[in-house]
C-alpha positions in Angstrom: 110.3 52.5 156.0 109.5 56.1 155.0 112.5 58.0 153.3 113.5 60.0 156.4 113.5 57.1 158.6 115.6 55.1 156.3 118.0 58.3 155.8 118.5 58.4 159.3 119.0 54.7 160.2 121.4 54.7 157.4 123.4 57.5 158.9 123.4 56.0 162.4 124.4 52.5 161.1 127.3 54.3 158.9 128.6 55.9 162.4 128.5 52.6 164.3 130.1 50.3 161.7 133.6 50.9 163.3 134.4 47.1 163.8 137.4 45.2 162.7 137.9 43.4 159.3 137.2 39.9 161.1 133.8 41.0 162.4 133.0 42.9 159.2 133.6 39.6 157.5 131.0 38.0 159.7 128.7 40.8 158.9 129.1 40.3 155.4 128.9 36.7 155.4 125.4 37.0 157.3 124.0 39.3 154.7 125.2 37.2 151.8 123.3 34.2 153.6 120.0 36.1 154.3 119.9 39.9 153.5 118.3 41.7 156.5 118.3 38.8 158.8 121.0 40.0 161.5 121.0 43.1 163.7 122.5 46.3 162.0 125.7 47.9 163.1 123.8 50.5 165.0 121.9 47.7 166.9 125.2 45.7 167.3 126.9 49.0 169.0 123.9 49.6 171.2 124.1 46.0 172.5 127.9 46.2 173.3 127.3 49.7 174.8 124.9 48.1 177.3 127.2 45.4 178.2 129.9 47.8 178.7 127.8 50.0 180.8 126.9 47.2 183.2 130.3 45.9 183.1 129.0 42.6 182.0 130.9 39.5 182.7 128.8 37.0 181.2 126.5 37.2 178.2 124.1 34.6 176.9 122.7 35.2 173.3 119.9 33.0 172.3 119.8 32.8 168.3 123.1 33.9 167.0 122.8 33.4 163.2 126.1 33.7 162.1 127.5 35.5 165.4 127.7 39.2 164.3 126.2 40.7 167.6 128.0 38.0 169.6 131.2 39.6 168.3 130.4 42.9 168.9 129.3 42.0 172.6 132.3 39.9 173.3 134.2 42.9 172.7 132.6 44.7 175.4 133.1 41.9 178.1 135.3 42.2 180.9 138.6 40.5 180.3 137.6 37.6 182.3 134.2 37.3 180.6 132.2 34.7 179.0 129.9 34.7 176.2 127.6 31.8 175.6 125.7 31.7 172.3 122.7 29.5 171.4 121.5 28.6 167.8 119.1 26.0 166.5 120.0 24.1 163.3 
């Protein structure tokens, strides 16, 4: 990644990294297991924003790794919402 893109990406990620301590711990666990494997804070925030914009009441995530993006999207669900995750071992 070029230096300018990296700086912009880092900045955007820092703006979106506002999750609570439990979700931060899930993200940290994923980074410890396999750095760079999971979505970034900016990507997770985008997924949650899209879910919130459409008023999602059901979300299916295929390939959840440690569940970081699932946690972020779950926060965007309607109160009666349902999140289903699938992960292969």
